[in-house]
C-alpha positions as CSV (number, residue, x, y, z in Angstrom):
1,X,129.4,-5.9,171.2
2,X,130.7,-5.7,167.6
3,X,133.1,-3.8,166.5
4,X,130.8,-1.1,164.4
5,X,128.6,-1.5,167.6
6,X,132.3,0.0,169.3
7,X,132.8,2.3,166.6
8,X,129.5,4.0,166.8
9,X,130.3,4.8,170.4
10,X,133.2,5.8,169.9
11,X,132.0,8.3,167.6
12,X,129.0,9.6,169.7
13,X,131.8,10.4,172.5
14,X,134.1,12.2,170.3
15,X,131.1,14.2,169.0
16,X,130.0,15.0,172.4
17,X,133.6,15.4,173.7
18,X,134.2,17.8,171.0
19,X,131.3,19.9,172.0
20,X,132.0,19.9,176.1
21,X,136.2,20.3,175.4
22,X,135.1,23.0,172.7
23,X,132.4,24.7,175.5
24,X,135.4,25.5,177.7
25,X,138.0,26.5,175.4
26,X,135.6,28.9,174.0
27,X,134.5,30.5,177.6
28,X,138.3,30.3,178.5
29,X,139.0,32.3,175.5
30,X,136.3,34.8,176.3
31,X,136.9,35.2,179.6
32,X,140.9,35.8,179.1
33,X,139.7,38.4,176.1
34,X,137.2,40.4,178.1
35,X,139.8,40.4,181.3
36,X,142.5,41.9,179.1
37,X,140.1,44.2,177.2
38,X,137.1,45.0,179.6
39,X,135.2,44.8,176.3
40,X,132.2,42.7,176.8
41,X,130.3,42.6,173.5
42,X,133.8,41.9,171.8
43,X,134.0,39.1,174.6
44,X,130.3,37.7,173.4
45,X,131.0,37.8,169.8
46,X,134.0,35.8,170.2
47,X,132.1,33.2,172.6
48,X,128.9,33.1,170.4
49,X,131.0,32.4,167.2
50,X,133.3,30.0,168.6
51,X,130.9,28.2,170.7
52,X,128.8,27.8,167.3
53,X,131.6,26.5,165.4
54,X,132.2,24.0,168.3
55,X,128.5,22.7,167.9
56,X,129.2,22.8,164.1
57,X,132.1,20.1,164.7
58,X,129.9,18.4,167.2
59,X,127.0,17.8,164.7
60,X,129.3,16.9,161.8
61,X,130.6,13.9,164.5
62,X,127.1,12.8,165.3
63,X,126.0,12.6,162.2
64,X,128.8,9.9,161.2
65,X,128.1,7.9,164.0
66,X,124.6,7.8,163.3
67,X,125.8,6.8,159.3
68,X,128.1,4.1,160.9
69,X,125.1,2.8,163.3
70,X,122.5,2.7,160.1
71,X,125.0,1.0,157.8
72,X,126.3,-1.7,159.6
73,X,122.9,-2.6,161.2
74,X,120.4,-4.9,159.5
75,X,118.4,-2.9,157.3
76,X,115.0,-2.0,157.5
77,X,113.3,0.6,156.2
78,X,112.5,2.2,159.4
79,X,115.9,2.5,160.5
80,X,116.9,4.3,157.1
81,X,113.7,6.7,157.6
82,X,115.1,7.4,161.4
83,X,118.4,8.3,160.1
84,X,116.9,10.4,157.3
85,X,114.8,12.6,159.7
86,X,117.3,12.6,161.8
87,X,120.4,14.0,159.5
88,X,117.9,16.7,157.8
89,X,117.1,18.2,161.6
90,X,121.2,18.0,161.8
91,X,121.6,19.2,158.4
92,X,119.5,22.3,159.3
93,X,120.7,23.0,162.3
94,X,124.2,23.1,160.8
95,X,123.1,25.0,158.1
96,X,121.7,27.7,160.2
97,X,124.7,28.0,162.3
98,X,126.9,28.2,159.9
99,X,125.0,31.1,158.5
100,X,124.6,32.6,161.6
101,X,128.1,32.5,162.4
102,X,129.7,33.3,158.6
103,X,126.5,35.8,157.7
104,X,126.7,34.7,154.5
105,X,124.9,31.6,152.5
106,X,127.5,28.6,152.6
107,X,127.5,28.4,148.6
108,X,128.3,32.4,148.4
109,X,132.0,31.8,150.5
110,X,135.0,29.6,150.4
111,X,135.2,26.4,151.8
112,X,136.1,26.1,155.1
113,X,135.7,23.7,157.9
114,X,134.5,23.8,161.4
115,X,138.4,23.8,163.2
116,X,138.7,26.7,160.6
117,X,136.1,28.8,161.4
118,X,136.5,28.3,164.9
119,X,140.2,29.3,164.7
120,X,138.9,32.4,162.4
121,X,136.6,33.2,165.1
122,X,139.2,33.6,168.0
123,X,141.9,35.2,165.5
124,X,139.2,37.9,164.4
125,X,137.3,38.0,167.8
126,X,133.3,38.5,166.0
127,X,134.9,41.8,164.2
128,X,132.1,40.9,161.6
129,X,129.8,41.0,163.6
130,X,130.5,44.1,165.1
131,X,130.9,45.2,161.8
132,X,127.7,44.0,160.4
133,X,126.0,45.3,163.5
134,X,127.3,48.8,163.4
135,X,126.3,48.9,159.5
136,X,123.0,47.9,160.8
137,X,122.4,50.7,163.2
138,X,124.1,52.9,161.0
139,X,121.2,52.0,158.1
140,X,118.4,52.2,160.6
141,X,119.0,55.9,161.8
142,X,117.8,58.6,159.6
143,X,120.6,60.1,158.9
144,X,120.3,63.2,156.4
145,X,123.2,63.4,153.9
146,X,124.4,66.4,155.4
147,X,125.3,64.5,158.7
148,X,126.1,61.3,157.7
149,X,129.4,60.8,158.1
150,X,132.0,60.3,155.5
151,X,132.7,57.2,153.6
152,X,135.8,55.3,155.5
153,X,139.1,55.4,153.5
154,X,140.8,52.6,151.0
155,X,143.2,51.7,153.8
156,X,140.6,51.9,157.1
157,X,138.5,49.0,154.5
158,X,141.5,47.0,154.1
159,X,142.1,45.9,157.5
160,X,143.5,42.4,157.5
161,X,141.4,39.9,159.6
162,X,143.3,37.3,160.5
163,X,146.8,39.6,161.4
164,X,145.9,41.7,164.7
165,X,143.0,39.4,165.3
166,X,143.7,39.2,169.4
167,X,147.0,40.4,170.1
168,X,145.9,40.5,174.0
169,X,145.7,36.5,173.6
170,X,148.8,35.8,171.9
171,X,151.8,34.3,174.5
172,X,154.4,36.8,175.6
173,X,157.5,35.9,174.5
């Protein structure tokens, strides 16, 4: 076994390990949130967003492993084609997961890394997903203009994303 085969194996193990450890952390955080708030919908949203972020991180590491494997192996058209197909599939998966997690196209938001997405999902607890679902529910109802709820005030719209995300999960010092 040469050095580059070892590097490839390390990347593959790291990618799978990141997904497994991240899954355990996501389930633990969501269970803590559910246990402390008894809000199953909020815990599920947090679980969904954190697992999506973990899968994104794992896919990025596995693509790196495939790149190392292909670049360091004997060059052949078949290997290059297989790598291209794998990268396209994983990129499409990452793209669709990122749209699902963020709720917007990647080029319409600021650059964010996978760990930042995970951290933001934990702090926010799926609030963006909840707000988007509430907006869709409100638009789906055929409300008469007189029945519509008043527009939220500026103070209500300016709720901080990261400051008060999950006070019940912070350590009690």
